[in-house]
C-alpha positions in Angstrom: -63.9 69.9 -282.2 -67.6 69.8 -283.0 -67.6 66.2 -281.7 -65.8 67.3 -278.5 -68.3 70.0 -277.9 -71.2 67.6 -278.5 -69.8 64.8 -276.3 -68.9 67.1 -273.5 -72.1 69.0 -273.9 -70.4 72.4 -274.0 -71.5 75.6 -275.7 -68.9 76.5 -278.4 -69.7 80.2 -277.9 -69.3 80.3 -274.2 -66.0 81.0 -272.4 -66.3 77.9 -270.3 -67.1 75.8 -273.4 -64.1 77.0 -275.3 -61.7 76.4 -272.4 -63.3 73.0 -271.7 -63.2 71.6 -275.2 -59.7 73.0 -276.0 -58.3 71.5 -272.7 -59.9 68.2 -273.5 -58.3 68.2 -276.9 -55.0 68.9 -275.3 -55.4 66.1 -272.9 -56.1 63.5 -275.6 -53.4 64.7 -278.0 -50.7 65.0 -275.4 -51.5 61.7 -273.8 -51.1 59.9 -277.1 -47.9 61.7 -278.0 -46.4 61.1 -274.5 -47.0 57.4 -274.6 -45.6 57.1 -278.1 -42.4 59.1 -277.3 -41.7 57.4 -274.0 -41.9 53.9 -275.7 -39.8 55.0 -278.7 -37.3 56.8 -276.5 -36.9 53.7 -274.3 -36.4 51.4 -277.3 -33.9 53.9 -278.9 -32.2 54.7 -275.5 -32.6 58.4 -276.4 -32.8 60.8 -273.4 -33.9 63.6 -275.8 -37.0 61.6 -277.0 -37.8 60.3 -273.5 -37.5 63.9 -272.1 -39.9 65.1 -274.8 -42.3 62.3 -273.8 -42.1 63.2 -270.1 -42.8 66.9 -271.0 -45.8 65.8 -273.1 -47.1 63.9 -270.1 -46.7 67.1 -268.0 -48.7 68.9 -270.7 -51.6 66.5 -269.9 -51.6 67.8 -266.3 -51.4 71.4 -267.4 -54.5 70.9 -269.6 -56.3 69.3 -266.7 -55.4 72.2 -264.4 -56.6 74.7 -267.0 -59.9 72.9 -267.2 -60.2 72.7 -263.4 -59.2 76.4 -263.0 -61.8 77.5 -265.4 -64.5 75.5 -263.6 -63.6 76.9 -260.2 -63.2 80.5 -261.6 -66.8 80.2 -263.0 -68.4 79.9 -259.6 -70.9 82.5 -258.8 -70.1 85.3 -256.4 -71.0 84.7 -252.8 -70.8 86.4 -249.4 -67.2 85.5 -248.9 -66.1 86.5 -252.4 -68.5 89.2 -253.7 -66.3 89.7 -256.8 -66.4 86.0 -257.7 -63.7 83.4 -258.0 -62.2 84.6 -261.3 -58.6 85.0 -259.9 -58.5 81.3 -259.3 -57.7 81.0 -263.0 -54.6 83.2 -262.5 -53.5 80.9 -259.6 -53.9 77.9 -262.0 -51.7 79.7 -264.5 -49.1 80.1 -261.7 -49.2 76.3 -261.0 -48.9 75.5 -264.7 -45.8 77.8 -265.0 -44.2 76.1 -262.0 -44.9 72.6 -263.5 -43.3 73.6 -266.8 -40.2 75.0 -265.0 -39.9 71.9 -262.8 -40.1 69.7 -265.9 -37.4 71.8 -267.7 -35.0 71.7 -264.7 -35.4 67.9 -264.3 -34.6 67.6 -268.0 -31.5 69.8 -267.5 -30.3 67.5 -264.7 -30.8 64.4 -266.8 -29.0 65.9 -269.8 -26.0 67.0 -267.6 -25.8 63.5 -266.2 -25.7 62.0 -269.7 -23.0 64.4 -270.7 -20.9 63.3 -267.8 -21.7 59.6 -268.3 -22.6 59.1 -272.0 -24.7 56.1 -273.0 -25.1 54.5 -276.4 -27.9 55.8 -278.6 -30.0 53.7 -281.1 -32.2 55.8 -283.4 -34.2 54.6 -286.4 -35.8 56.5 -289.2 -39.1 55.2 -288.0 -38.6 56.8 -284.5 -37.4 60.0 -286.2 -40.6 60.1 -288.4 -42.8 59.7 -285.4 -41.1 62.5 -283.5 -41.4 64.7 -286.6 -45.1 63.9 -286.9 -45.7 64.7 -283.2 -43.8 68.0 -283.7 -46.2 69.1 -286.5 -49.2 68.0 -284.4 -47.9 69.9 -281.3 -47.2 73.1 -283.3 -50.7 73.3 -284.7 -52.2 72.3 -281.3 -50.2 75.1 -279.8 -51.3 77.7 -282.4 -54.9 76.6 -282.0 -54.7 76.7 -278.2 -53.2 80.2 -278.1 -56.0 81.3 -280.5 -58.7 79.8 -278.3 -57.0 81.3 -275.2 -57.2 84.8 -276.7 -60.8 84.2 -277.7 -61.7 83.1 -274.2 -59.5 85.7 -272.5 -57.7 82.9 -270.7 -54.0 83.5 -269.8 -53.8 79.9 -268.5 -54.9 78.5 -271.8 -52.6 80.8 -273.7 -49.8 79.5 -271.5 -50.5 75.9 -272.4 -50.5 76.9 -276.0 -47.1 78.6 -275.7 -45.8 75.5 -274.1 -47.1 73.3 -276.9 -45.6 75.5 -279.5 -42.3 75.4 -277.6 -42.5 71.6 -277.6 -42.6 71.7 -281.4 -39.4 73.7 -281.6 -37.8 71.4 -279.0 -38.7 68.4 -281.2 -37.0 70.1 -284.1 -33.8 70.2 -282.0 -34.2 66.5 -281.3 -34.7 65.7 -284.9 -31.5 67.5 -286.0 -29.6 65.7 -283.2 -30.9 62.3 -284.4 -30.1 63.1 -288.0 -26.5 64.0 -287.1 -26.2 60.7 -285.3 -27.6 58.6 -288.1 -25.6 60.4 -290.8 -22.3 61.1 -289.0 -22.5 59.0 -285.8 -22.2 62.2 -283.8 -23.8 61.6 -280.4 -25.3 65.0 -279.5 -28.4 63.6 -277.8 -27.5 65.0 -274.3 -26.8 68.4 -275.7 -30.0 68.3 -277.7 -31.8 67.5 -274.4 -30.1 70.5 -272.8 -31.3 72.8 -275.6 -34.8 71.3 -275.4 -34.8 72.0 -271.6 -33.8 75.6 -272.2 -36.8 76.1 -274.6 -39.2 74.5 -272.1 -37.8 76.7 -269.2 -38.2 79.8 -271.4 -41.9 78.9 -272.0 -42.3 78.4 -268.2 -40.8 81.8 -267.4 -43.0 83.5 -270.0 -46.2 81.9 -268.4 -44.9 82.7 -264.9 -44.2 86.4 -265.7 -47.6 86.8 -267.4 -49.5 85.2 -264.5 -47.5 87.1 -261.8 -48.3 90.3 -263.6 -52.0 89.5 -263.4 -51.8 88.7 -259.7 -49.8 91.8 -258.7 -52.0 94.1 -260.8 -51.2 95.7 -264.1 -52.9 98.5 -266.1 -56.2 97.6 -267.5 -56.7 97.0 -271.2 -56.0 100.2 -273.2 -58.9 99.6 -275.6 -61.3 99.2 -272.7 -59.9 102.3 -271.0 -60.2 104.4 -274.2 -63.8 103.2 -274.6 -64.7 104.1 -271.0 -63.2 107.6 -271.4 -65.0 108.1 -274.7 -68.3 107.1 -273.2 -68.0 109.3 -270.2 -66.6 112.4 -272.0 -69.4 112.2 -274.5 -72.0 112.5 -271.7 -73.7 115.9 -271.6 -72.7 117.7 -268.4 -69.3 116.1 -268.0 -66.6 118.7 -268.6 -63.7 116.3 -268.3 -62.8 112.8 -267.0 -59.5 111.6 -265.4 -57.9 109.2 -262.9 -59.4 106.1 -264.4 -58.5 103.0 -262.3 -59.4 99.5 -263.4 -59.2 96.5 -261.0 -59.3 93.0 -262.4 -61.0 90.2 -260.4 -60.6 87.6 -263.1 -61.3 87.3 -266.8 -64.3 89.5 -267.6 -64.7 90.7 -264.1 -63.7 94.4 -263.5 -64.4 97.2 -261.2 -63.4 100.8 -261.9 -63.3 104.3 -260.6 -63.0 107.7 -262.3 -63.1 111.3 -261.3 -65.3 113.7 -263.3 -65.1 117.5 -263.6 -68.6 118.9 -263.3 -70.0 122.4 -263.0 -70.1 123.4 -259.3 -73.6 124.8 -259.6 -75.2 121.4 -260.3 -77.4 119.7 -257.8 -77.0 116.1 -256.7 -80.2 115.3 -258.5 -79.0 116.7 -261.8 -75.7 114.8 -261.4 -77.4 111.5 -260.8 -79.7 112.0 -263.8 -77.0 112.2 -266.4 -74.3 109.9 -264.8 -76.5 106.9 -264.3 -76.8 106.3 -268.0 -73.0 106.0 -268.8 -72.6 103.9 -265.7 -75.1 101.3 -267.0 -73.6 101.5 -270.5 -70.1 100.8 -269.3 -71.4 97.9 -267.1 -73.2 96.3 -270.1 -70.6 96.9 -272.8 -67.3 96.7 -270.9 -68.4 94.6 -268.0 -66.9 97.1 -265.6 -68.7 98.3 -262.4 -67.9 102.0 -262.3 -67.8 104.4 -259.3 -67.5 108.1 -260.0 -65.8 110.8 -258.0 -66.5 114.4 -258.6 -64.4 117.5 -259.0 -66.2 120.9 -258.9 -65.3 123.3 -261.7 -66.2 127.0 -261.9 -66.6 128.0 -265.6 -68.3 131.3 -264.8 -65.5 133.2 -263.2 -62.8 135.1 -265.1 -60.4 134.4 -262.3 -60.9 130.6 -262.7 -60.2 130.9 -266.4 -57.0 132.8 -265.7 -55.9 130.2 -263.2 -56.4 127.4 -265.7 -54.5 129.4 -268.4 -51.5 130.0 -266.1 -51.4 126.3 -265.1 -51.5 125.3 -268.7 -48.5 127.6 -269.5 -46.5 125.8 -266.8 -47.5 122.3 -267.9 -46.5 123.0 -271.5 -42.9 123.7 -270.4 -42.5 120.4 -268.6 -41.6 117.2 -270.5 -42.9 114.7 -267.9 -46.2 116.4 -267.0 -48.9 114.8 -269.0 -51.9 116.9 -268.1 -53.7 118.7 -265.3 -57.2 118.7 -263.9 -59.4 119.3 -260.8 -58.6 123.1 -260.9 -60.9 124.8 -258.5 -60.9 128.1 -256.6 -62.9 127.2 -253.5 -65.7 129.9 -252.9 -65.3 131.9 -249.7 -61.6 130.9 -249.3 -58.3 131.7 -250.9 -57.6 128.0 -251.6 -56.8 126.8 -255.2 -56.9 123.0 -255.9 -55.1 121.4 -258.8 -53.9 117.9 -259.8 -50.9 117.4 -262.1 -50.6 114.1 -264.0 -47.0 112.9 -264.6 -45.6 110.0 -266.5 -43.6 107.1 -265.0 -40.3 108.5 -266.2 -40.5 111.5 -263.8 -38.0 110.8 -261.0 -38.0 114.1 -259.1 -41.6 114.7 -258.0 -40.6 116.7 -255.0 -38.6 119.1 -257.2 -41.5 119.4 -259.6 -43.9 120.1 -256.7 -41.6 122.8 -255.3 -41.2 124.4 -258.7 -44.9 124.5 -259.4 -45.7 125.9 -256.0 -43.1 128.6 -256.4 -44.5 129.4 -259.8 -48.1 129.7 -258.5 -47.2 131.6 -255.4 -45.5 134.1 -257.6 -48.7 134.7 -259.5 -51.1 134.2 -256.6 -49.3 135.3 -253.4 -52.5 135.6 -251.5 -53.8 132.1 -252.3 -53.1 128.7 -250.7 -52.2 126.2 -253.4 -53.3 122.6 -252.7 -51.4 120.4 -255.2 -51.7 116.7 -255.9 -49.2 114.9 -258.2 -50.3 111.6 -259.6 -49.7 109.2 -262.5 -52.0 107.8 -265.1 -53.2 104.4 -264.0 -54.3 103.1 -267.4 
């Protein structure tokens, strides 16, 4: 690998360097294995070995796409795309998943044809040895590629690694099939090709689901969210933090928003003074550009304390209510604001809303209750 980094002039510590060198290694290894398997499969008239060779050839393309995607994703933000081009890498992962699936389906078709119209198979111990050797190589290449994918935070590279590792297991099926033919003359080549296809399709589905999840939007990383909450809640002047939302614009590119509970007597100047520091800290340590919303809190009033205590009593009795915040008795009015946070298992939000309003109206008949029910985003 050191030679690859040197020849390609890549930084082994940079994300682009890791993806570039690992993809280049995949291209070289898969190209050699593909050529070897196709030649051996043709000489042995083995659809299973030829199918593996074709799949390895497709792996060359997936490595090329991973490299290309990383290059495009690394483009600097511009006027058209102020958050950068990081999501291109997810689109690359989508294309890789489709290619893996197409390869698997084509192999299924070829295997079914061979089951319907069997052909003679000729397998030697030499060809078997070469397939076994390639399986070992593919397994370790897959493990290494997954490791580098995690290090570089590249779902596309991890997908390629999963496919490589799947190829190794597929080769094991081919080897078993070949041994059965050599020892007992059982021609199970087509069925081995069918099982191989299933393994490849499974890998394609896994990559597809992971990539689609990234594109649709999934909760941010829990460790990152916990660190952001810890940073903000440790800031003097912040009474509580809630409603963290993280938006991913590609690997290492995040924006976020969070609502903070602050004393309602604070001035804008005071708020800016102590919030600017955690905002910069989160940007530098978590690479998240944060925007803060503010909830006013009255900690001086006995009535405000009583309202919070009554709300807490209600929340403790409800299984699917996680927490509450943003409790505020608006000065000069009879309006009480409150947000309830519920989990994703709660099905009857309307019923919960009606029950809570009935409970609060019984305690505070002269007040208007302004309720918001929401879920935890991360």
